[in-house]
KOLFIKE-85275 format. One record per residue (C-alpha): chain; x, y, z. Coordinates in steps of 0.02 Angstrom, whole numbers, padded with zeros to 5 digits. Layout:
! KOLFIKE-85275
ch_x_y_z
A_X_Y_Z $
...
***
This chain:
! KOLFIKE-85275
ch_x_y_z
A_00532_-00492_-01445 $
A_00357_-00530_-01504 $
A_00219_-00401_-01496 $
A_00055_-00427_-01407 $
A_-00108_-00363_-01477 $
A_-00196_-00226_-01376 $
A_-00346_-00332_-01333 $
A_-00397_-00407_-01166 $
A_-00235_-00395_-01069 $
A_-00231_-00436_-00886 $
A_-00305_-00302_-00777 $
A_-00436_-00244_-00903 $
A_-00620_-00275_-00884 $
A_-00738_-00290_-01031 $
A_-00902_-00212_-01074 $
A_-01054_-00300_-01143 $
A_-00978_-00304_-01318 $
A_-00819_-00387_-01259 $
A_-00715_-00230_-01276 $
A_-00615_-00158_-01131 $
A_-00665_00016_-01073 $
A_-00564_00164_-01132 $
A_-00414_00185_-01017 $
A_-00412_00354_-00933 $
A_-00261_00458_-00886 $
A_-00209_00514_-00712 $
A_-00276_00687_-00757 $
A_-00445_00626_-00817 $
A_-00607_00678_-00735 $
A_-00647_00500_-00683 $
A_-00482_00470_-00591 $
A_-00485_00642_-00510 $
A_-00664_00603_-00456 $
A_-00602_00443_-00375 $
A_-00459_00536_-00289 $
A_-00575_00669_-00218 $
A_-00701_00538_-00163 $
A_-00565_00440_-00074 $
A_-00493_00597_00006 $
A_-00660_00657_00075 $
A_-00712_00483_00133 $
A_-00547_00449_00224 $
A_-00552_00623_00301 $
A_-00730_00601_00365 $
A_-00692_00429_00436 $
A_-00549_00502_00538 $
A_-00647_00657_00588 $
A_-00784_00548_00663 $
A_-00662_00425_00740 $
A_-00557_00555_00831 $
A_-00708_00661_00876 $
A_-00786_00510_00962 $
A_-00620_00461_01044 $
A_-00595_00639_01105 $
A_-00771_00647_01178 $
A_-00753_00471_01248 $
A_-00598_00523_01345 $
A_-00707_00649_01438 $
A_-00820_00509_01499 $
A_-00681_00401_01576 $
A_-00540_00425_01700 $
A_-00359_00440_01645 $
A_-00309_00259_01671 $
A_-00441_00200_01545 $
A_-00392_00317_01402 $
A_-00294_00177_01315 $
A_-00453_00072_01317 $
A_-00550_00213_01233 $
A_-00415_00224_01098 $
A_-00421_00035_01070 $
A_-00612_00025_01068 $
A_-00629_00173_00950 $
A_-00506_00096_00828 $
A_-00580_-00078_00849 $
A_-00755_-00017_00806 $
A_-00689_00055_00644 $
A_-00594_-00104_00599 $
A_-00711_-00246_00653 $
A_-00838_-00221_00511 $
A_-00702_-00258_00384 $
A_-00694_-00435_00452 $
A_-00882_-00462_00462 $
A_-00922_-00385_00292 $
A_-00774_-00450_00191 $
A_-00884_-00572_00093 $
A_-01025_-00452_00044 $
A_-00896_-00317_00003 $
A_-00814_-00434_-00123 $
A_-00984_-00485_-00190 $
A_-01039_-00305_-00221 $
A_-00875_-00262_-00310 $
A_-00893_-00411_-00428 $
A_-01083_-00419_-00450 $
A_-01117_-00234_-00485 $
A_-01032_-00088_-00569 $
A_-00896_-00027_-00452 $
A_-00949_00151_-00489 $
A_-01125_00113_-00430 $
A_-01062_00033_-00270 $
A_-00954_00187_-00234 $
A_-01099_00308_-00261 $
A_-01218_00208_-00150 $
A_-01086_00197_-00012 $
A_-01067_00386_-00014 $
A_-01255_00407_00007 $
A_-01248_00290_00156 $
A_-01109_00398_00229 $
A_-01226_00548_00234 $
A_-01356_00450_00334 $
A_-01223_00383_00455 $
A_-01154_00556_00489 $
A_-01330_00616_00532 $
A_-01338_00472_00659 $
A_-01169_00529_00728 $
A_-01240_00701_00765 $
A_-01389_00620_00853 $
A_-01271_00513_00959 $
A_-01176_00667_01016 $
A_-01339_00754_01063 $
A_-01399_00600_01159 $
A_-01234_00596_01252 $
A_-01218_00407_01253 $
A_-01037_00354_01221 $
A_-01091_00177_01174 $
A_-01206_00247_01041 $
A_-01060_00348_00974 $
A_-00950_00193_00958 $
A_-01093_00103_00867 $
A_-01095_00245_00740 $
A_-00906_00227_00720 $
A_-00939_00042_00683 $
A_-01069_00093_00553 $
A_-00947_00208_00463 $
A_-00823_00065_00470 $
A_-00954_-00045_00386 $
A_-00980_00084_00250 $
A_-00791_00095_00222 $
A_-00778_-00096_00217 $
A_-00908_-00107_00077 $
A_-00825_00039_-00013 $
A_-00646_-00030_-00010 $
A_-00645_-00171_-00141 $
A_-00746_-00066_-00265 $
A_-00626_00081_-00243 $
A_-00466_-00021_-00262 $
A_-00539_-00133_-00398 $
A_-00589_00016_-00505 $
A_-00408_00076_-00526 $
A_-00348_-00063_-00645 $
A_-00514_-00050_-00740 $
A_-00504_00136_-00775 $
A_-00313_00147_-00799 $
A_-00186_00051_-00901 $
A_-00062_-00065_-00810 $
A_00079_00061_-00833 $
A_-00018_00190_-00730 $
A_-00066_00076_-00584 $
A_00088_00110_-00475 $
A_00077_00298_-00502 $
A_-00110_00293_-00466 $
A_-00081_00199_-00303 $
A_00051_00326_-00257 $
A_-00076_00466_-00280 $
A_-00210_00368_-00188 $
A_-00088_00342_-00046 $
A_-00042_00527_-00045 $
A_-00223_00585_-00040 $
A_-00266_00456_00093 $
A_-00128_00510_00211 $
A_-00166_00694_00183 $
A_-00348_00653_00222 $
A_-00290_00562_00378 $
A_-00193_00715_00435 $
A_-00339_00830_00399 $
A_-00467_00712_00476 $
A_-00363_00682_00632 $
A_-00333_00867_00656 $
A_-00513_00918_00626 $
A_-00580_00776_00735 $
A_-00466_00821_00880 $
A_-00510_01006_00857 $
A_-00697_00970_00859 $
A_-00679_00864_01016 $
A_-00606_01007_01119 $
A_-00715_01099_01244 $
A_-00665_01268_01171 $
A_-00744_01224_01003 $
A_-00899_01119_01037 $
A_-00916_01130_01225 $
A_-00916_00994_01357 $
A_-00950_00821_01282 $
A_-00971_00908_01112 $
A_-01154_00952_01147 $
A_-01155_01140_01176 $
A_-01108_01185_00996 $
A_-01154_01020_00913 $
A_-01202_01109_00752 $
A_-01017_01139_00713 $
A_-00985_00952_00710 $
A_-01145_00927_00609 $
A_-01091_01053_00475 $
A_-00920_00970_00457 $
A_-00977_00788_00457 $
A_-01127_00811_00342 $
A_-01041_00939_00230 $
A_-00892_00825_00195 $
A_-01008_00675_00165 $
A_-01115_00770_00039 $
A_-00961_00836_-00051 $
A_-00894_00657_-00063 $
A_-01056_00597_-00141 $
A_-01051_00735_-00272 $
A_-00869_00691_-00315 $
A_-00917_00507_-00339 $
A_-01038_00555_-00479 $
A_-00890_00603_-00590 $
A_-00821_00424_-00592 $
A_-00843_00338_-00761 $
A_-00961_00191_-00782 $
A_-00872_00026_-00755 $
A_-00955_-00136_-00812 $
A_-00989_-00271_-00684 $
A_-00853_-00404_-00679 $
A_-00968_-00551_-00635 $
A_-01154_-00503_-00655 $
A_-01211_-00682_-00621 $
A_-01129_-00699_-00451 $
A_-01248_-00753_-00313 $
A_-01262_-00662_-00148 $
A_-01158_-00747_-00011 $
A_-01288_-00787_00122 $
A_-01159_-00882_00223 $
A_-01036_-00740_00257 $
A_-00912_-00845_00353 $
A_-00904_-00984_00223 $
A_-00893_-00858_00081 $
A_-00748_-00771_00169 $
A_-00661_-00939_00181 $
A_-00692_-00968_-00005 $
A_-00621_-00795_-00044 $
A_-00468_-00835_00062 $
A_-00446_-00998_-00033 $
A_-00457_-00903_-00198 $
A_-00322_-00786_-00134 $
A_-00214_-00929_-00068 $
A_-00224_-01018_-00237 $
A_-00095_-00891_-00300 $
A_00051_-00898_-00179 $
A_00124_-00735_-00241 $
A_-00040_-00643_-00209 $
A_-00054_-00725_-00037 $
A_00121_-00666_00011 $
A_00078_-00490_-00047 $
A_-00085_-00493_00052 $
A_00011_-00546_00208 $
A_00134_-00404_00176 $
A_-00010_-00279_00166 $
A_-00081_-00352_00327 $
A_00086_-00329_00416 $
A_00101_-00150_00355 $
A_-00071_-00096_00418 $
A_-00049_-00189_00583 $
A_00114_-00095_00605 $
A_00028_00069_00557 $
A_-00114_00041_00681 $
A_00007_00013_00825 $
A_00101_00171_00782 $
A_-00055_00276_00764 $
A_-00119_00220_00933 $
A_00050_00235_01017 $
A_00091_00414_00963 $
A_-00050_00481_01072 $
A_00021_00400_01228 $
A_00201_00438_01175 $
A_00163_00624_01181 $
A_00067_00612_01343 $
A_00207_00517_01431 $
A_00338_00643_01374 $
A_00243_00804_01405 $
A_00225_00914_01558 $
A_00084_01013_01477 $
A_-00009_00888_01367 $
A_-00130_00947_01233 $
A_-00210_00855_01088 $
A_-00128_00975_00963 $
A_00042_00906_01015 $
A_-00019_00734_00959 $
A_-00089_00801_00796 $
A_00078_00873_00741 $
A_00170_00708_00767 $
A_00031_00610_00681 $
A_00040_00736_00541 $
A_00229_00709_00527 $
A_00200_00522_00506 $
A_00065_00534_00374 $
A_00154_00673_00276 $
A_00302_00554_00266 $
A_00186_00415_00205 $
A_00118_00531_00071 $
A_00291_00578_00009 $
A_00347_00396_00013 $
A_00192_00344_-00085 $
A_00226_00470_-00224 $
A_00411_00423_-00224 $
A_00365_00239_-00241 $
A_00252_00280_-00388 $
A_00391_00378_-00473 $
A_00526_00247_-00438 $
A_00414_00109_-00506 $
A_00449_00178_-00681 $
A_00281_00133_-00758 $
A_00279_-00044_-00689 $
A_00243_-00138_-00528 $
A_00410_-00137_-00437 $
A_00425_-00254_-00288 $
A_00611_-00219_-00275 $
A_00569_-00062_-00174 $
A_00502_-00170_-00030 $
A_00668_-00206_00059 $
A_00708_-00020_00064 $
A_00538_00014_00143 $
A_00549_-00131_00268 $
A_00726_-00084_00318 $
A_00672_00096_00347 $
A_00523_00041_00454 $
A_00636_-00058_00569 $
A_00776_00072_00577 $
A_00669_00223_00616 $
A_00563_00126_00742 $
A_00727_00091_00835 $
A_00773_00276_00825 $
A_00604_00324_00901 $
A_00646_00212_01049 $
A_00802_00317_01079 $
A_00702_00478_01098 $
A_00707_00520_01283 $
A_00670_00666_01395 $
A_00529_00792_01396 $
A_00441_00823_01230 $
A_00339_00974_01284 $
A_00398_01078_01434 $
A_00282_01150_01569 $
A_00269_01313_01471 $
A_00200_01218_01321 $
A_00359_01241_01216 $
A_00424_01103_01103 $
A_00593_01028_01148 $
A_00732_00956_01042 $
A_00668_00781_01080 $
A_00499_00828_01007 $
A_00578_00888_00844 $
A_00687_00732_00835 $
A_00531_00623_00854 $
A_00445_00722_00715 $
A_00593_00695_00596 $
A_00602_00509_00635 $
A_00414_00493_00606 $
A_00426_00582_00438 $
A_00564_00462_00382 $
A_00468_00314_00451 $
A_00318_00372_00349 $
A_00424_00383_00192 $
A_00479_00203_00222 $
A_00297_00153_00248 $
A_00247_00228_00080 $
A_00389_00135_-00007 $
A_00327_-00025_00074 $
A_00140_-00007_00044 $
A_00125_00058_-00136 $
A_00215_-00088_-00224 $
A_00110_-00214_-00128 $
A_-00056_-00128_-00166 $
A_-00007_-00107_-00350 $
A_00042_-00290_-00368 $
A_-00121_-00347_-00287 $
A_-00227_-00244_-00407 $
A_-00125_-00281_-00564 $
A_-00107_-00469_-00541 $
A_-00282_-00510_-00477 $
A_-00390_-00595_-00611 $
A_-00526_-00469_-00662 $
A_-00669_-00592_-00635 $
A_-00613_-00626_-00455 $
A_-00535_-00458_-00413 $
A_-00673_-00409_-00291 $
A_-00660_-00573_-00196 $
A_-00471_-00566_-00188 $
A_-00469_-00386_-00128 $
A_-00604_-00428_00000 $
A_-00499_-00574_00064 $
A_-00347_-00461_00073 $
A_-00450_-00333_00169 $
A_-00506_-00470_00289 $
A_-00324_-00513_00328 $
A_-00274_-00330_00337 $
A_-00410_-00275_00457 $
A_-00397_-00435_00555 $
A_-00217_-00384_00588 $
A_-00272_-00207_00632 $
A_-00403_-00272_00754 $
A_-00272_-00385_00832 $
A_-00157_-00233_00846 $
A_-00293_-00138_00942 $
A_-00316_-00283_01063 $
A_-00128_-00310_01084 $
A_-00103_-00124_01113 $
A_-00236_-00123_01249 $
A_-00152_-00276_01329 $
A_00023_-00199_01322 $
A_-00041_-00035_01395 $
A_-00148_-00110_01533 $
A_-00113_-00035_01706 $
A_00005_-00135_01819 $
A_00039_-00057_01989 $
A_-00020_00111_01924 $
A_00094_00109_01770 $
A_00070_00043_01594 $
A_00139_-00133_01566 $
A_00249_-00066_01423 $
A_00295_00115_01393 $
A_00261_00194_01224 $
A_00448_00194_01186 $
A_00458_00008_01221 $
A_00314_-00022_01101 $
A_00412_00070_00965 $
A_00558_-00046_01001 $
A_00443_-00198_00991 $
A_00380_-00140_00819 $
A_00558_-00121_00757 $
A_00608_-00294_00817 $
A_00454_-00371_00733 $
A_00501_-00290_00567 $
A_00678_-00361_00559 $
A_00625_-00541_00513 $
A_00505_-00470_00383 $
A_00649_-00372_00306 $
A_00759_-00528_00301 $
A_00619_-00634_00226 $
A_00590_-00508_00086 $
A_00775_-00505_00042 $
A_00779_-00696_00033 $
A_00613_-00708_-00061 $
A_00644_-00582_-00201 $
A_00833_-00557_-00215 $
A_00827_-00524_-00402 $
A_00690_-00392_-00386 $
A_00787_-00307_-00248 $
A_00950_-00301_-00345 $
A_00856_-00252_-00503 $
A_00780_-00102_-00415 $
A_00949_-00050_-00346 $
A_01019_-00063_-00523 $
A_00874_00044_-00586 $
A_00908_00174_-00451 $
A_01095_00176_-00492 $
A_01075_00189_-00680 $
A_00938_00321_-00672 $
A_01043_00423_-00551 $
A_01193_00424_-00670 $
A_01106_00428_-00839 $
A_00952_00502_-00919 $
A_00863_00347_-00984 $
A_00710_00338_-01097 $
A_00624_00172_-01134 $
A_00526_00159_-01297 $
A_00402_00023_-01343 $
A_00372_-00038_-01166 $
A_00191_-00072_-01215 $
A_00255_-00211_-01330 $
A_00321_-00312_-01183 $
A_00208_-00464_-01161 $
A_00125_-00474_-00991 $
A_00143_-00662_-00982 $
A_00242_-00802_-01062 $
A_00425_-00832_-01096 $
A_00530_-00745_-01228 $
A_00707_-00743_-01296 $
A_00803_-00579_-01304 $
A_00951_-00560_-01422 $
A_01019_-00384_-01391 $
A_01179_-00307_-01458 $
A_01329_-00302_-01342 $
A_01413_-00132_-01360 $
A_01473_-00098_-01182 $
A_01474_-00174_-01008 $
A_01324_-00066_-00965 $
A_01211_-00159_-01087 $
A_01164_-00299_-00967 $
A_01142_-00180_-00820 $
A_01029_-00062_-00919 $
A_00922_-00202_-00991 $
A_00909_-00284_-00821 $
A_00863_-00119_-00736 $
A_00731_-00061_-00860 $
A_00640_-00227_-00889 $
A_00474_-00256_-00801 $
A_00501_-00445_-00814 $
A_00627_-00564_-00738 $
A_00774_-00595_-00855 $
A_00894_-00743_-00850 $
A_01055_-00705_-00943 $
A_01183_-00817_-01024 $
A_01351_-00778_-00941 $
A_01528_-00826_-00991 $
A_01586_-00941_-00850 $
A_01759_-00862_-00854 $
A_01683_-00700_-00791 $
A_01616_-00783_-00633 $
A_01763_-00892_-00584 $
A_01764_-00838_-00400 $
A_01640_-00910_-00275 $
A_01571_-00737_-00237 $
A_01539_-00697_-00420 $
A_01468_-00871_-00452 $
A_01351_-00857_-00301 $
A_01292_-00686_-00357 $
A_01259_-00751_-00534 $
A_01156_-00896_-00465 $
A_01059_-00774_-00355 $
A_01017_-00671_-00509 $
A_00967_-00824_-00611 $
A_01120_-00817_-00724 $
A_01156_-00965_-00837 $
A_01345_-00998_-00850 $
A_01418_-01070_-01009 $
A_01592_-01138_-01049 $
A_01667_-01173_-01220 $
A_01630_-01360_-01212 $
A_01490_-01468_-01286 $
A_01432_-01528_-01114 $
A_01420_-01352_-01042 $
A_01332_-01289_-01199 $
A_01201_-01428_-01188 $
A_01170_-01388_-01005 $
A_01153_-01202_-01040 $
A_01031_-01234_-01182 $
A_00926_-01349_-01072 $
A_00922_-01221_-00930 $
A_00873_-01087_-01055 $
A_00729_-01192_-01120 $
A_00668_-01223_-00942 $
A_00675_-01036_-00905 $
A_00571_-00991_-01059 $
A_00448_-01132_-01023 $
A_00427_-01065_-00845 $
A_00376_-00896_-00915 $
A_00543_-00807_-00888 $
A_00643_-00710_-01014 $
A_00808_-00780_-01075 $
A_00940_-00661_-01145 $
A_01106_-00685_-01230 $
A_01211_-00549_-01309 $
A_01280_-00548_-01483 $
A_01441_-00451_-01493 $
A_01447_-00308_-01619 $
A_01616_-00294_-01705 $
A_01667_-00138_-01795 $
A_01743_-00188_-01963 $
A_01820_-00087_-02102 $
A_01733_-00172_-02248 $
A_01852_-00094_-02371 $
A_01996_-00194_-02299 $
A_01910_-00363_-02277 $
A_01888_-00504_-02400 $
A_01751_-00630_-02428 $
A_01840_-00764_-02326 $
A_01848_-00654_-02171 $
A_01720_-00709_-02039 $
A_01686_-00528_-01993 $
A_01633_-00491_-02172 $
***
């Protein structure tokens, strides 16, 4: 195994002198500053969103509540599509730290406008403000995600995304709860105007705290200072999408992220109506608890994905996440009966739904973190902003489509919704099944490698030394010792790169074993000149393609005192 020099590895940006910035730890002030900034920003976005939705419900009759939910979510999502190009430009052209700080200042001004909209009492004005905070979040996104691989080493990216995911979902729980609480008549009065100053203190206070937290982020040099401003937003977005599509692996990951957030948007919208349909005494707090169950599960799944990644980007976790999304969506469809009885008490069905939502959230975290980590780690530094902006465009395009589809599926037909909330859960589960199958077929080796990692780390305490010497790119030949049958499994499970192993053909003489070996990229060899030539040629092709090729040399224990010079073992 050859050693790479610690210079400009992929995922590191450079300063003016050509040197990469000092990599920070997960406990550093700069990363904690980013975490706090993200937490407060995500919380405030959700506070405003659900405050406006809650107030908006008071302005419409019951049959149009689904439309308020869809419009409120759409206003938050639409700016991501319109501003994808300038968001990528800002993240590449300027220091990502500077972009983050300026976005937090803009958040303060937008929250002041939100207070004015509540005082005016115009629901359309309120939705415009939601669109403005969506615009701020759209410009903030690529700089936030792009800063992670610049301030941290590649081995920390998965763990960092797990923590970002955890803080984001906790912020979503807090923001949703606080927003729904502020929207109640008991707290701020009818239409939120009687005690408007409570909403003002929360919205402006969180925004100012987020701006202060952003000041602790380290300076990050601009990736492409000479990039011109994209005056033609639509054409620039197309160019960014072409840049993303140039790398098929990144495009597949971006589509996976889009599917995840489309799925998440449908669930978030549907839980509100799921509780209302199953409750005799409906209150917004009943919705908050179930939403909280979902996002707490996402947080736990995000941290678990970071831990299971083992210091590398691990796509093998994806099938486990996708399978869980489908399975627990089906289980939610089976929840029947009253969720909250006329006395306001929670029923067994309510607790079952909460458990299923927690487990669904865990599956969501296992699905999202590997995709986000791969996108950040494998994006070229000079185009990272554009690629992340293009990914955001696809993601939020899917979320906007989810809002429209949800409104369509919930439209009134003969006084009843076209599809019930339970049927929408079933639809989500059915849509996830082909995604699960596609992932299994697309990355079979990564899937089996992760299962091998999970098995070996459950049975043994394993420590890997010198992982930093593994080259990020290029082929290599591994010649390990062969002491036990576990050698291949352990090497396969702990490697961050794809490995093709030379295998004795006699060990895979059945069609099942031979098919499994082909699936794993094994190279069979028989004791014949023709088979040896074929194995050598396949090995050369594997190394030339950038894969690792491994063959074991058997270690024989020999008593050297009893052997002679003519013995092959000696």
